Structure formats: structure tokens, C-alpha cells
Phi, psi and omega in degrees: 000331181299325178298323179296311182292325178296322179293322182289336178287337183270131181306319182293327177294318178295316178299320179296319179297314180294326179295323180285323184274347182303323180298343178291339183272138174079012180246040179248159180208165175262124178289124183302320184290318187257339186074009182273141176280126182234151174271121184256358182066019181088004179282109182278171177296325177293322177294323176298316180299318179294321177298317178298317179298321181289323183277338183306312178299328180291319178297317180299319180293319183293324186258014176079021176084186179272156179280123188273079173220094185306318183294316180292320178298317180296323179295310180297317180298320181296318178294317179298314180295322177301316178292317183299327179293341178271354184275180178280358177234061183293340181268353178287133178279102178278149176237116181254129185229132169272117179277138183278066183224140177280351178294141179274107184200160172202146180195173182224148170254158177297156181088006175093022177269113184241133184236142175218134183274156174294336175297321177288320178300323179295329184276328181299147186257350178193175183294327181296321179294317177297318180297325178297321177295311181299318182296321178299315181292322175300322178300321177299324181289311184290335176276356180053046182292329178294316177299321180294318178295322175299317178297320177298319178295315179298318181298317180294320180291319180293318178297320178296321179294321177298317176296327179295322178299321185273323188241351178111175186305315184304323179293322178297319179295323177297321177299319178298320179295318179299319178300319179297322180293324184294331185256011185293323179204169178293145177282167177296327178293320179292322176295321178299316179297317179297327176290320177300312181291318178300318177296322178299314182290323176300313181298317179297327179274001177072024174275163176288108183292340179288349182296331182298309180288323180296319180289329177300320177298321178292321178299320180291323176296321178296318182295322178295319179295314181298321178294319178295319179295329178277002180075020182226060185300337181283352183247040183301326183295334180288345180253019192238133173303337181289350175298324178257348178234081186290101184214157171226161181300320179297322180293322177297317179298321178293323180296318180295319179295316181295328178280355180072029180274116181261154177304141182271134176288132181049061187287160175281127171241318173055052181290312184294319178299316180299316178300319177300322184287324183266354179300123181093357180295141178301141180231132180079209185291148178264164185305325182293346182251352183084166186239140169264126178229093184066239180266006182254148170237129181225138182243109184289335182274315181274347172061062171210166179207154172204168182228140180262163185295160176300139181094353178260147177244135182268146176225124181267113180249170188297324184242359182200165171249129183245142173225142175213157180277177191297325181263003177076012182278346179221149182213158174230130177240125180241134176206180177254135178302137184292337181225154176290158180213129185276337185283186180288165180291326176295320178295318180298315183293318182285322190256348181240287187292317184254022186294335180265004180252155173269096186279151176224145176064034179296126180210151174273138177223176175231131182240107179047048176086359181258135174293136184211170176210151180217155179199159177254164177197169178210144175250013180096318180262335183221147170267140180239141171236118181256139180222128175239144180225130175270114180278315175205189186300332184252353190236126174237129175255153187224141171242137171238117179259128187235129179216163169284142186307321183282356181243356187302315183301324182290340180261352186304315182295315180297318180293325177295319178296321176297318178305310186273003172273344180292130182205159172287150172257141174286166177302319182293318180294317180296323180293335181281344180283119184240146177287162174271149183223155172286129176232144177264124184244136178265124184296132180258165176299134181088353177288149170218168183306318180296319181293318179291317181299330180296343178286340187280150193270015183280157182278343184207155173052043179299320182294315180296322178296319179296315181297315180294317181302326184255000180069029182264154169263176186293343183261011183300139174245119182276148180251143178303132182089351180289143176267133179226159176267138170227170176246134182219160175260000000 
């Protein structure tokens, strides 16, 4: 502390501190949505719009672009614009995008860029629920939460720089780290504000304001199911949109009360219209990413397929396919080599992919007519089995099998079967692979949830998937003529 006081006693030290802290003054603004004064760090509304324009292409690339259904896109945009016109920024040009992703998510960028995934659209039960999601994201824009987070980061960095003047570099670095933590996600207070504003816009547009809390319950049911299917029921939050949007149904209700949002008489729900719009929408993985079908993975565009051992679950990720067993003690990672290689597969494995490993038992093999090579390795904690396959002159595929040393022998047979399950698909086989789609089904006499769920093409938990997809509990009684969502190929 004496160094701090000594610096303040010196005129130059005082001037340095004020020079660093001066940018904190005069960089405040009033958020249109809340009327609250926020520190923006000098980020203007024009700057927010420019930031949104720059980040938009990155979002599109990360999520696989927009979903190419003009009618559905026009529908979502019309609902979004209707809500935006009720906001405090009716003249802001909002851009609403359906992302071509099965992940259940929605978010907004500054400048009016609002995103909703087709995965979330499949889960919503009516137009009011979709509108509630859009209204919440519009609320983040009108409250200028991104500018506020930017201001928080700037304040932390400037404060850190000020401490750096007085105490040296490490303090400045600590300030920068704090700033990064502050902008990592929206705070609970900001989510509360977005719910207040979203409820306000829903009410002004005559939508059912209860849809916000009701849909949140369905989102939480979906996250629990996904976690259970992944063999990690204790990690439901990791499969939940609420991981980035910390909210509860009770908190949403309090937000609506605090905002003075009253229930709307004869509110818009538009369930049947919504069902008509999403009927036929792609569900799950798209053809460009390949399909998981039980323990099999097949790619209709790249024309190959393989199967993982019994007890393993597959996960299709952007750059790889992952499989792991129920307790997570063993895993399989499949991907495509980033670059072409002209040499043999043994040379590639030894000199490129496995060059930093101490390989053992390196050998050339053949897998269903494809040149391949395999070798073992260990990092002390895990045993590794590497496999490379040349698909064609430009394409090499790779498997990495990972086990605990004391369990490796027990997985050898299953991993060998996976190795020799890899094969090319003929044009006819690839053409038979079809994506899954949301379909609207009319309940017939004698139907029950179990009977309808049996129509769906999943390998497990069809009934639970059907109930979550429709927001039903286990005691639901279906009525003849009722419309429900199912998944079909």
C-alpha cells in the first residue's frame, strides 16, 4: 500500500491516474428500452450497428448459415418486425435470421441482429412462444446490453491500467482478465430486463404473455432429456439454452409483474398457423453434415458410413464425429485430415499425425478395399489407437480410439469391428439416406402417446422425445382431431 500512497503524493502520479480514468467520464448513455443510464465505454449506437454488421458473417459461418426456407423465414421476420414496431426503437432496421442448426438457441447482436435456430423452432408449441423468444432478444437490443457489457469491460481495463500506473504491469493484466469475465455472458439483471421488455412487447402486440414462462419450462425439459440421452443426467445445464440465458419461470413472472405487464384478453397464440409453417422443417443434422442413426453414422454427400460399438453414443460436431460409452471411460473421435498427403498411410501416421507420439505396432492394413494404417500409443493416463484410411487421392479419414489402460483389452474387439465397418457408400445407398423432418400429425381414434411416438425413427426413448417435443407431461390425454408434432424421415 505504501507504493500507492507514495505515487499519489507525487504530482505526476496523480496526473497519470486522472489521465487513465478520464475516459470513464462522458461515455454514458440512456438505454432506450429501460431509460436507465449505462456506461457504454464510448460505444455509440452507430458503433453497435457496425459491430453487428462485422459479426454477422461470423455467426452465419459458425452455425452453418441460414435455413433456406423462404416462406418460414418470411414468417419469422414478419413476427419479429411486428414486435420490433412495439419497442422503443421502431425505426431500427432489425434483421431476423433462422440459423440452420439443430441446437436449441437464440441470441442477438447489437444493431438489431436477432437469431433463432430451427432447433428452437421445432420445440416451440405456437407462435406466441416463438414471439416470446424474439421479444426477449429484441429487449437485449433496446436495452443496449452489448454496449453496457462493452462499457464494463472498458471500465475494468481502464481501472486495471490505472492500477498498472501505480503498481505495475501485473495489476493491469488482472484488470483485463476481470473485463473479459464481465462480458462473457449476460448477467441475471440484464436477463431480467430483457424479460421485462420482452413481456412489454408481447403484451403490446396482443400475444399471450404467459408463453415466455411456459416455454422456459419446455426448454428445461428438453435439456434434461438431452442430458439423460448423453448419459450425463447430472449435467442438464450444459444442454440448456439457460446456460447463456440464466432465467427461471418464477423470475420471468416477477419481471412481467415489475414491468406492469397484465394478461391480454383473448391473446394471440396461433398454434395451428405455427404448425402449418413448421410442417416439413428439417430436424436434426442436415445432409451436408451426415446423419446419426442409432450406432451408425452415414454421410450422403461424402458417401461413407461406419458403426460404433454397442454401448457407445454418437455426437455429430462441426469438425468431427465423437462417440463415447455410457460412463465416459472410452471414446472414439473421427475426423478428416486437414491436408492431402501423397505418401503411404504408414508414413502419414508416423510422420504427420502421430509424429509427436511414441508409436508402437505401426502396420499397414486394408479396410474394405481402402489403404489404411494403424498404431498404438500412450500418454500415461490413456491408451490411444490411431487409424488412418485413404478414401481417395485428396481425402484421408482418421479414427482415434481412447481408453483407460486397465480397460483397453476389453474394448479391442469393439474397436476392431468399428475399424472394419468403415466403407464407401454406393450412389444408390447414399440416395436412400433422408433427413428427418418435423411433421404435423392429426390424432386418430384409438391413438395414445405411446402409439404415436412409435412412429418416430429414433433408436431409443421415442415416447420421452414425443412428450418433450410437444410440451406434454406423462399423464396427457390426447383428443381425436388434435394436432401434434412428430419426427419422420
